[in-house]
VMD Tcl script that draws the C-alpha trace (Angstrom):
set ca {
  {-39.58 43.40 -53.66}
  {-39.01 44.13 -49.57}
  {-35.14 43.30 -48.97}
  {-36.15 41.58 -46.13}
  {-39.99 41.06 -44.72}
  {-40.82 40.64 -41.29}
  {-40.33 36.90 -40.32}
  {-43.30 36.37 -39.18}
  {-45.22 37.86 -42.74}
  {-44.89 34.07 -44.77}
  {-46.93 30.97 -44.67}
  {-45.41 27.69 -45.38}
  {-46.08 24.69 -47.26}
  {-44.74 21.17 -48.03}
  {-44.49 17.79 -48.93}
  {-43.23 15.81 -45.47}
  {-39.67 15.97 -46.78}
  {-38.59 19.52 -47.50}
  {-40.64 22.84 -46.99}
  {-40.87 26.60 -48.69}
  {-41.65 29.56 -47.34}
  {-43.97 31.96 -49.30}
  {-43.86 35.89 -48.38}
  {-47.38 37.76 -48.25}
  {-45.89 39.37 -51.45}
  {-46.12 35.77 -53.05}
  {-42.24 35.88 -53.14}
  {-40.77 32.60 -52.04}
  {-37.46 33.15 -50.21}
  {-36.76 30.10 -48.56}
  {-36.43 26.82 -49.90}
  {-33.78 23.98 -49.24}
  {-34.00 20.76 -51.28}
  {-34.08 17.57 -51.32}
  {-34.63 17.52 -47.55}
  {-35.34 19.96 -44.54}
  {-31.36 19.90 -43.78}
  {-30.22 20.41 -47.51}
  {-28.30 23.30 -48.64}
  {-31.02 26.07 -50.06}
  {-32.13 26.93 -53.30}
  {-33.84 29.84 -52.04}
  {-32.10 31.88 -49.70}
  {-33.00 35.59 -50.05}
  {-34.23 35.59 -46.34}
  {-30.79 35.36 -45.51}
  {-29.06 37.28 -48.10}
  {-31.26 39.69 -50.75}
  {-29.14 39.50 -53.37}
  {-27.30 36.63 -52.91}
  {-29.92 34.33 -51.62}
  {-32.34 33.65 -54.42}
  {-35.85 34.07 -54.84}
  {-39.23 33.27 -56.83}
  {-41.85 35.45 -56.95}
  {-45.08 35.61 -58.66}
  {-47.05 38.41 -58.21}
  {-49.25 41.51 -60.23}
  {-47.01 43.90 -61.72}
  {-49.18 46.98 -60.68}
  {-48.62 49.57 -58.13}
  {-50.94 50.09 -55.41}
  {-51.72 46.51 -54.13}
  {-52.83 45.38 -51.35}
  {-51.87 41.72 -50.10}
  {-53.69 39.18 -48.11}
  {-52.60 36.03 -46.93}
  {-54.56 32.49 -45.99}
  {-54.77 29.10 -45.64}
  {-57.25 27.32 -47.44}
  {-59.00 25.94 -44.52}
  {-57.63 22.79 -42.85}
  {-54.85 22.62 -45.11}
  {-51.21 23.38 -46.00}
  {-52.58 25.02 -49.40}
  {-51.30 28.83 -48.97}
  {-53.70 31.23 -50.83}
  {-51.99 34.91 -51.16}
  {-54.14 37.42 -52.48}
  {-53.48 40.56 -54.54}
  {-56.35 43.53 -54.64}
  {-55.74 46.57 -56.69}
  {-57.74 49.13 -58.88}
  {-56.88 47.00 -61.84}
  {-58.16 43.59 -60.53}
  {-57.94 41.06 -57.70}
  {-55.92 38.33 -58.11}
  {-54.63 34.66 -56.28}
  {-52.16 33.33 -55.63}
  {-52.27 29.51 -54.49}
  {-48.83 27.57 -53.55}
  {-48.83 23.66 -52.70}
  {-46.59 21.11 -52.58}
  {-48.50 17.72 -53.37}
  {-47.84 15.63 -50.05}
  {-45.62 12.53 -50.37}
  {-46.64 10.13 -47.15}
  {-43.82 7.06 -48.50}
  {-41.31 5.83 -46.01}
  {-38.97 5.88 -48.50}
  {-36.90 9.08 -49.02}
  {-37.03 10.77 -52.82}
  {-35.01 13.47 -54.58}
  {-38.00 14.98 -56.73}
  {-39.83 17.30 -55.25}
  {-42.60 19.76 -56.51}
  {-43.62 22.92 -55.46}
  {-46.85 24.03 -57.62}
  {-48.04 27.95 -57.97}
  {-51.31 28.42 -59.94}
  {-52.29 32.46 -60.35}
  {-55.86 33.60 -61.48}
  {-57.82 36.74 -61.39}
  {-60.60 36.73 -59.07}
  {-61.76 40.49 -60.95}
  {-60.94 42.87 -63.51}
  {-57.36 42.59 -65.30}
  {-54.49 41.34 -63.58}
  {-50.62 41.65 -64.92}
  {-48.63 39.20 -62.93}
  {-44.94 38.36 -63.41}
  {-42.63 35.72 -62.40}
  {-39.10 36.44 -61.47}
  {-37.17 33.05 -61.10}
  {-34.03 33.17 -59.37}
  {-32.01 30.32 -58.50}
  {-28.95 30.17 -56.16}
  {-28.05 26.93 -55.37}
  {-25.30 25.84 -52.29}
  {-26.93 28.62 -49.93}
  {-25.80 30.86 -52.93}
  {-21.97 29.22 -53.37}
  {-22.64 27.30 -56.72}
  {-23.49 28.41 -60.36}
  {-25.54 26.69 -62.87}
  {-25.96 26.57 -66.09}
  {-29.89 27.90 -67.69}
  {-31.87 26.15 -70.36}
  {-34.31 27.24 -71.98}
  {-36.99 25.60 -74.37}
  {-40.44 25.46 -75.30}
  {-40.84 22.55 -72.95}
  {-39.58 24.97 -69.54}
  {-36.31 25.92 -67.87}
  {-33.89 23.46 -66.28}
  {-31.17 25.16 -64.16}
  {-28.46 22.03 -63.31}
  {-25.72 22.59 -60.90}
  {-23.36 19.44 -59.72}
  {-26.03 17.27 -58.33}
  {-29.15 18.69 -58.56}
  {-31.46 20.19 -61.13}
  {-34.46 22.26 -61.05}
  {-36.90 22.15 -63.64}
  {-39.77 25.20 -64.39}
  {-42.86 24.36 -66.14}
  {-45.11 27.05 -66.81}
  {-48.52 27.45 -68.86}
  {-47.33 31.14 -70.51}
  {-44.06 31.70 -72.44}
  {-40.62 32.37 -70.18}
  {-37.71 34.01 -71.22}
  {-34.61 34.20 -70.02}
  {-32.21 37.02 -68.47}
  {-28.77 36.17 -67.77}
  {-28.94 32.83 -65.62}
  {-32.31 33.72 -64.17}
  {-35.37 33.49 -66.01}
  {-38.92 35.64 -66.31}
  {-42.56 35.81 -67.88}
  {-45.48 37.61 -67.52}
  {-48.98 37.18 -68.12}
  {-52.39 39.12 -68.26}
  {-55.10 37.30 -66.79}
  {-58.90 38.33 -66.94}
  {-61.56 37.56 -64.27}
  {-62.01 33.81 -64.50}
  {-59.06 33.05 -66.15}
  {-55.94 31.29 -64.68}
  {-52.50 29.59 -64.93}
  {-49.56 28.04 -63.44}
  {-45.76 27.12 -62.84}
  {-44.52 24.27 -61.79}
  {-40.91 23.81 -59.41}
  {-39.65 20.18 -59.59}
  {-36.59 19.95 -58.33}
  {-34.77 16.31 -58.84}
  {-31.46 14.50 -59.48}
  {-28.92 16.29 -62.23}
  {-29.59 13.62 -64.44}
  {-33.80 13.78 -63.58}
  {-36.11 14.47 -66.78}
  {-38.50 17.10 -66.55}
  {-42.10 17.23 -66.51}
  {-44.52 17.70 -68.93}
  {-46.01 21.02 -68.77}
  {-49.30 20.95 -66.98}
  {-52.48 21.27 -68.27}
  {-55.09 23.36 -66.17}
  {-57.09 20.62 -65.31}
  {-53.63 18.57 -64.09}
  {-53.32 20.98 -61.56}
  {-57.00 21.88 -60.49}
  {-56.62 17.95 -60.09}
  {-53.72 18.34 -57.74}
  {-54.81 21.08 -56.18}
  {-58.22 19.23 -54.58}
  {-55.87 15.85 -54.25}
  {-53.83 18.49 -51.45}
  {-56.74 19.90 -49.99}
  {-58.37 15.96 -49.31}
  {-55.33 14.81 -48.08}
  {-54.65 18.15 -45.14}
  {-58.40 17.93 -44.44}
  {-59.04 13.78 -44.49}
  {-55.72 13.73 -41.80}
  {-56.52 16.78 -39.64}
  {-60.18 15.58 -39.57}
  {-59.05 12.88 -37.06}
  {-57.77 14.88 -34.25}
  {-60.37 14.32 -31.60}
  {-59.85 18.13 -30.10}
  {-63.27 19.19 -29.47}
  {-61.61 22.48 -27.16}
  {-62.22 26.31 -27.19}
  {-59.43 26.84 -29.74}
  {-60.01 24.54 -32.71}
  {-58.65 26.95 -35.47}
  {-55.44 27.57 -33.52}
  {-54.91 23.82 -32.71}
  {-55.44 22.47 -35.64}
  {-53.28 25.04 -37.71}
  {-50.47 24.08 -34.97}
  {-51.26 20.25 -35.75}
  {-51.27 20.96 -39.28}
  {-47.70 22.70 -39.29}
  {-46.14 19.49 -37.07}
  {-47.30 17.32 -39.42}
  {-45.35 19.80 -42.25}
  {-42.08 20.08 -40.22}
  {-41.73 15.82 -39.83}
  {-40.27 13.57 -41.99}
  {-42.32 11.31 -43.22}
  {-39.44 8.28 -43.81}
  {-38.26 8.16 -40.68}
  {-40.92 10.24 -38.51}
  {-38.86 12.81 -37.17}
  {-39.53 16.15 -36.53}
  {-37.09 19.11 -36.94}
  {-37.19 21.99 -34.66}
  {-37.93 24.52 -37.14}
  {-38.04 25.12 -40.90}
  {-35.17 27.85 -41.52}
  {-31.69 28.54 -40.73}
  {-30.35 31.44 -39.72}
  {-32.67 33.76 -38.67}
  {-31.91 36.12 -35.20}
  {-33.12 35.80 -32.01}
  {-32.26 39.08 -31.92}
  {-31.97 41.67 -35.03}
  {-28.72 42.37 -36.05}
  {-26.89 39.57 -33.30}
  {-25.04 36.36 -32.98}
  {-27.66 34.20 -32.00}
  {-28.08 32.86 -35.51}
  {-28.34 29.13 -35.52}
  {-29.55 26.27 -38.00}
  {-32.48 24.64 -36.46}
  {-33.55 22.29 -39.35}
  {-32.51 19.48 -37.35}
  {-34.63 16.23 -34.58}
  {-33.83 17.62 -31.04}
  {-34.49 14.72 -28.83}
  {-35.95 17.48 -26.11}
  {-38.36 18.82 -28.72}
  {-39.32 15.88 -30.41}
  {-39.88 13.88 -27.56}
  {-42.50 16.42 -26.13}
  {-44.22 16.32 -29.21}
  {-45.13 12.60 -28.97}
  {-47.75 14.10 -25.80}
  {-49.17 16.86 -27.89}
  {-49.78 14.34 -30.62}
  {-51.34 11.87 -28.69}
  {-53.32 14.48 -26.71}
  {-54.88 15.04 -30.73}
  {-55.35 11.51 -31.15}
  {-52.13 11.44 -33.52}
  {-51.10 8.02 -32.57}
  {-49.08 7.00 -35.92}
  {-47.33 10.04 -35.43}
  {-46.16 9.65 -32.54}
  {-45.22 5.72 -32.83}
  {-43.64 6.58 -35.60}
  {-41.28 9.07 -33.61}
  {-40.82 6.70 -30.77}
  {-39.47 3.94 -33.20}
  {-37.05 6.44 -34.62}
  {-36.31 7.34 -30.95}
  {-36.06 3.70 -29.80}
  {-32.77 3.32 -32.78}
  {-30.68 5.77 -31.14}
  {-30.54 4.35 -27.63}
  {-29.78 1.30 -29.26}
  {-27.14 1.99 -31.42}
  {-24.97 2.84 -28.78}
  {-25.15 0.06 -26.60}
  {-21.33 -1.21 -26.76}
  {-19.70 2.04 -27.42}
  {-17.83 4.51 -24.83}
  {-18.82 7.76 -24.22}
  {-22.73 8.98 -24.38}
  {-25.91 7.35 -24.73}
  {-27.42 9.72 -26.74}
  {-26.44 13.01 -28.57}
  {-28.91 16.18 -28.36}
  {-29.32 16.20 -31.95}
  {-29.47 14.71 -34.83}
  {-30.13 14.87 -38.62}
  {-33.23 13.11 -39.76}
  {-32.10 10.39 -40.67}
  {-30.66 9.74 -37.16}
  {-27.06 10.63 -38.81}
  {-24.96 12.29 -35.67}
  {-22.70 14.53 -37.73}
  {-24.21 18.04 -38.18}
  {-20.92 20.50 -38.20}
  {-21.37 23.87 -38.27}
  {-19.80 25.89 -40.14}
  {-20.63 29.89 -40.74}
  {-21.37 30.81 -44.72}
  {-19.11 34.29 -44.44}
  {-20.81 35.24 -47.88}
  {-24.15 35.53 -46.94}
  {-25.30 39.29 -45.17}
  {-27.83 37.76 -42.77}
  {-31.43 38.82 -42.20}
  {-31.26 42.24 -42.41}
  {-27.00 42.12 -40.96}
  {-28.01 39.69 -38.58}
  {-24.07 37.98 -38.81}
  {-23.03 34.95 -38.44}
  {-25.31 32.70 -40.99}
  {-24.45 29.14 -39.90}
  {-25.56 25.86 -41.09}
  {-25.16 22.96 -39.14}
  {-25.16 23.06 -35.74}
  {-21.82 22.80 -33.11}
  {-24.25 22.24 -30.23}
  {-24.49 18.70 -31.23}
  {-21.14 18.02 -29.00}
  {-22.99 19.54 -26.03}
  {-23.82 17.24 -22.87}
  {-27.08 17.91 -21.83}
  {-28.64 15.31 -19.30}
  {-31.99 16.21 -19.81}
  {-32.50 14.39 -22.99}
  {-32.63 11.23 -20.89}
  {-35.61 12.07 -19.22}
  {-36.93 14.21 -22.59}
  {-36.86 10.23 -24.15}
  {-38.14 7.83 -21.54}
  {-40.85 10.35 -20.90}
  {-42.01 9.62 -24.92}
  {-41.05 6.18 -24.63}
  {-43.65 6.09 -21.60}
  {-46.24 8.50 -22.79}
  {-46.63 6.24 -26.07}
  {-46.26 2.78 -24.06}
  {-48.42 3.40 -21.22}
  {-51.22 3.77 -23.90}
  {-50.68 0.27 -25.33}
  {-49.34 2.04 -28.22}
  {-45.88 0.47 -28.14}
  {-45.04 -2.84 -26.90}
  {-41.51 -3.15 -25.13}
  {-39.83 -5.82 -27.39}
  {-37.45 -6.99 -25.66}
  {-34.56 -5.89 -28.27}
  {-36.19 -2.43 -27.72}
  {-36.31 -2.52 -23.85}
  {-32.80 -3.58 -23.39}
  {-31.35 -0.25 -25.23}
  {-33.95 1.43 -22.71}
  {-32.49 -0.26 -19.78}
  {-28.73 0.05 -21.06}
  {-29.34 3.50 -20.96}
  {-31.17 4.01 -17.24}
  {-28.30 1.36 -15.85}
  {-25.36 4.17 -17.85}
  {-27.05 6.93 -16.17}
  {-27.05 5.63 -12.82}
  {-23.36 6.66 -12.44}
  {-23.45 9.50 -15.07}
  {-26.39 11.76 -13.81}
  {-24.33 13.78 -11.47}
  {-22.40 16.21 -13.52}
  {-22.37 19.30 -15.20}
  {-23.60 20.00 -18.35}
  {-25.01 22.75 -20.69}
  {-28.33 22.64 -19.60}
  {-31.65 23.07 -21.88}
  {-30.69 26.58 -23.43}
  {-27.57 24.82 -25.30}
  {-25.74 28.00 -24.18}
  {-21.90 28.46 -24.50}
  {-21.14 29.70 -20.95}
  {-19.44 26.83 -19.74}
  {-20.84 23.53 -17.43}
  {-22.85 24.35 -14.31}
  {-24.83 21.78 -12.18}
  {-28.49 22.38 -14.02}
  {-31.60 22.07 -11.79}
  {-33.60 21.24 -15.05}
  {-30.98 18.30 -16.37}
  {-31.56 16.82 -12.66}
  {-35.86 16.99 -13.00}
  {-35.39 15.30 -16.12}
  {-32.94 12.91 -14.89}
  {-35.54 12.26 -12.20}
  {-37.98 11.56 -14.54}
  {-36.11 8.81 -16.75}
  {-35.67 7.03 -13.82}
  {-38.90 7.21 -12.85}
  {-40.59 6.23 -16.13}
  {-38.29 3.53 -16.76}
  {-39.46 2.19 -13.62}
  {-42.85 2.52 -14.49}
  {-41.88 0.78 -18.34}
  {-40.30 -2.15 -16.49}
  {-43.10 -2.93 -13.97}
  {-46.22 -2.72 -16.36}
  {-44.00 -5.22 -18.97}
  {-42.67 -7.04 -16.31}
  {-39.11 -6.41 -18.37}
  {-35.90 -7.66 -16.54}
  {-34.29 -3.93 -15.19}
  {-32.38 -3.33 -11.95}
  {-35.27 -1.45 -10.31}
  {-34.13 -1.05 -6.72}
  {-30.79 0.46 -8.51}
  {-33.42 2.79 -10.27}
  {-35.14 3.51 -7.57}
  {-32.44 4.71 -4.82}
  {-31.09 6.45 -7.85}
  {-34.53 8.35 -8.36}
  {-34.77 8.88 -4.78}
  {-31.34 10.63 -4.64}
  {-31.45 13.15 -7.59}
  {-35.15 14.48 -5.84}
  {-33.39 15.21 -2.82}
  {-30.32 16.40 -4.23}
  {-33.04 18.52 -6.43}
  {-34.94 19.84 -2.93}
  {-31.54 20.70 -1.21}
  {-28.77 22.55 -3.72}
  {-31.47 23.72 -6.08}
  {-33.61 25.55 -3.69}
  {-32.82 29.08 -3.20}
  {-34.25 29.88 0.02}
  {-34.07 33.99 -0.57}
  {-36.07 33.52 -3.90}
  {-38.42 30.72 -2.02}
  {-38.03 28.94 -5.66}
  {-35.92 26.52 -7.83}
  {-33.51 28.31 -9.58}
  {-31.51 27.75 -12.81}
  {-28.38 25.88 -11.36}
  {-27.37 24.79 -8.25}
  {-25.26 27.54 -6.09}
  {-27.40 30.43 -7.54}
  {-30.27 32.68 -7.81}
  {-31.21 33.21 -11.41}
  {-34.84 31.46 -12.37}
  {-35.04 29.54 -15.54}
  {-38.53 28.64 -16.98}
  {-37.49 25.12 -18.17}
  {-38.09 24.57 -14.65}
  {-42.64 24.96 -15.72}
  {-42.79 21.61 -16.87}
  {-41.48 20.40 -13.38}
  {-45.68 19.96 -12.65}
  {-46.35 17.91 -16.14}
  {-43.57 15.79 -15.70}
  {-44.62 15.01 -11.74}
  {-41.73 15.47 -9.43}
  {-43.83 18.19 -7.77}
  {-47.74 17.85 -7.38}
  {-48.75 20.91 -8.95}
  {-50.49 22.18 -5.75}
  {-47.51 21.89 -4.03}
  {-46.24 24.81 -1.79}
  {-42.90 24.47 -2.95}
  {-43.83 24.54 -6.79}
  {-46.48 27.47 -5.86}
  {-43.92 29.68 -4.60}
  {-41.46 29.05 -7.63}
  {-44.46 29.73 -10.22}
  {-44.40 32.98 -8.16}
  {-40.78 33.94 -8.52}
  {-41.32 33.09 -12.30}
  {-44.11 35.46 -12.52}
  {-42.14 37.79 -10.61}
  {-39.02 37.65 -12.68}
  {-39.34 36.36 -16.01}
  {-42.61 36.95 -17.17}
  {-43.81 40.61 -18.92}
  {-47.25 41.24 -19.92}
  {-47.86 37.04 -19.77}
  {-44.76 36.52 -21.64}
  {-41.71 34.53 -20.81}
  {-38.50 34.85 -21.02}
  {-36.27 31.75 -20.82}
  {-34.20 33.39 -18.04}
  {-31.82 36.41 -17.83}
  {-28.81 36.44 -19.66}
  {-27.55 39.70 -17.55}
  {-28.01 37.73 -14.48}
  {-26.70 34.17 -15.76}
  {-24.26 34.55 -18.73}
  {-24.32 32.76 -21.27}
  {-20.94 33.31 -23.41}
  {-22.97 35.45 -25.77}
  {-23.46 38.64 -26.95}
  {-26.79 40.72 -27.44}
  {-30.16 39.97 -25.29}
  {-33.04 38.10 -26.92}
  {-37.09 38.12 -27.06}
  {-39.89 36.25 -24.65}
  {-39.96 32.44 -25.98}
  {-42.75 31.50 -27.39}
  {-42.54 27.42 -25.62}
  {-42.10 29.09 -22.49}
  {-45.36 31.32 -22.53}
  {-46.99 28.21 -23.11}
  {-45.60 26.10 -20.55}
  {-46.59 29.20 -17.89}
  {-50.23 28.53 -18.92}
  {-49.82 24.90 -18.96}
  {-48.36 25.59 -14.99}
  {-51.10 28.35 -13.98}
  {-54.20 25.80 -15.30}
  {-52.46 22.81 -13.35}
  {-52.04 25.33 -10.03}
  {-55.95 25.98 -10.81}
  {-55.04 29.90 -11.62}
  {-57.33 29.30 -14.13}
  {-57.94 33.12 -14.98}
  {-54.78 33.80 -15.38}
  {-54.27 31.30 -17.50}
  {-57.04 31.86 -20.19}
  {-55.99 35.48 -20.16}
  {-52.59 34.62 -20.76}
  {-53.16 31.76 -23.31}
  {-55.64 34.59 -25.31}
  {-53.19 37.21 -25.35}
  {-50.68 34.98 -26.49}
  {-52.32 33.78 -29.92}
  {-52.21 37.49 -30.69}
  {-48.67 37.42 -31.07}
  {-49.72 34.22 -33.89}
  {-49.00 35.62 -37.58}
  {-51.64 36.56 -40.07}
  {-51.78 32.36 -40.84}
  {-51.58 31.49 -37.32}
  {-47.92 30.85 -37.18}
  {-45.62 31.44 -34.54}
  {-41.48 32.07 -34.85}
  {-39.50 31.13 -31.93}
  {-39.32 34.08 -29.79}
  {-41.53 37.65 -29.41}
  {-39.46 40.82 -29.87}
  {-39.85 44.05 -27.34}
  {-42.11 45.64 -29.80}
  {-44.11 42.17 -30.48}
  {-42.11 41.13 -33.68}
  {-41.33 37.65 -34.39}
  {-37.90 36.38 -33.65}
  {-35.86 33.89 -34.57}
  {-36.33 30.90 -36.93}
  {-39.69 30.08 -38.29}
  {-42.22 28.14 -37.90}
  {-40.50 26.91 -34.43}
  {-42.18 23.39 -34.05}
  {-41.70 23.68 -29.95}
  {-43.58 26.81 -29.84}
  {-46.51 24.65 -31.61}
  {-46.51 21.40 -29.54}
  {-46.49 23.50 -26.31}
  {-49.67 25.37 -27.98}
  {-51.25 22.14 -27.97}
  {-50.73 21.11 -25.20}
  {-51.43 24.25 -23.34}
  {-54.48 24.10 -24.77}
  {-55.67 20.85 -23.95}
  {-55.01 21.30 -20.09}
  {-56.73 24.57 -20.10}
  {-59.65 23.20 -21.45}
  {-59.62 20.04 -19.00}
  {-59.39 22.30 -16.39}
  {-61.77 24.57 -17.42}
  {-64.32 21.75 -17.99}
  {-63.30 19.98 -14.88}
  {-64.16 23.61 -12.92}
  {-67.51 23.74 -14.93}
  {-68.58 20.29 -14.01}
  {-67.62 20.44 -10.46}
}
mol new
graphics top color blue
foreach p $ca { graphics top sphere $p radius 0.5 }
foreach p [lrange $ca 0 end-1] q [lrange $ca 1 end] { graphics top cylinder $p $q radius 0.2 }
display resetview
């Protein structure tokens, strides 16, 4: 087993409440349960020796590995080819669409020999609570049970298992056409073990999962030029959404570095108001109204719950159930991915002031409600109106900005842009639904924000909107300006800003968020290009009518996807994927860019 495979060398499976990552060599090296943000059970990606893993792969030397998804599903297929034979491993988790959280989650792993003879080895080494907790092992003819306080892990296999210390191993030799399976079940500590599955039961479960995913993705209304990548991104967003609440997490993992060996290693297993709000537009572009509406209900609850409380009306991120508590701790016993230390669980950025989130929240509610998907009920509207009344007195403050820098508060231009969006969309919603609102005050505030942006956020030497007032630093977050409507896509001021971003932040069509050297962010080291920003760049180019440049940039960006179509947060200097994986923000922006580019190309062809 490689100590640390490339970040991108993984596929993801999940059951709509949690996910697992499986490397292209058949190693499950990340899995947290019962929720995305639970302590890990397998975390070899963060520490090869202490993190724990579950390997199921051939024992033969000289194996060639290939990995793919069963078409239009979240069923992962890993193929092993050697001179002795060809084998396959199929990994999946039965989808759980219930609105109720559950402690029981199942991962199914089925192996078979396609040609020749294949000898498979199973090696299951769980390490509970990020590798901090010990466990007891009980092994009998019904399988293995690993128990630690509060949680149990049951492993049943259709072939014999044996103990090795507190871990389990097994081997099975399969001839062409033969199959075997292993089922991993997480549950409460006192939960019963499931029965050993038969081959027929495993087959039924497989086709049930295949049918679920293919039926779901077939409802997408996308008919554009990149159906495979768009559908894969849609499935990825679905996998990263917590079904009981409709809240998506930013990424499946924690602690994976933005720079190998560096300190930019964050926990992304939470719901950012910013990311999730933009996902509403991506979902609606594909026709997934149910998922979009579920999140807007979650968001409305967040807007209402602090009406009578002092302080900020929204936190920048929450746990998937809406819990605002996600304090950060350093897991000092873990060495980190390829020595990228510290490994952090939780996220201290929860306490940051980021004023852009109010605009993103209103953007999401407006997108859903204007399409008639969500009615502005009186009490829900009161929560929205209260936030805007409060924001009218609070918008003009320095904050930490969209990128959660830790270098001090500034007057970030993007925060003002999204504050403008908050009032613009609030006015439109109030008028559309005839709801009580101080529209004159909101209109006055909206117009004041725009004037301030164009005076203080405009740098005459750069001929561009800049990252924060009184600076000449550029910021790729401003690529959202034409999408949200602050400036028209062909406004001379915007085209000049786009040209400046092209000169300063774009490298071979890949886009950096900003230049940390020019705008210190309080952290050591550097980072790669930000994949979200590259897709926002494509979106902005298409809106500006620069279709040849937009399409080429989009096609090139697709070549950085991994072997199964997934993207991490960033692209490194050698084309490697960096950061937490896969990242929802990247996949939702891919969908947005594809739809914008398709529409622009269609309009040009028909015009």
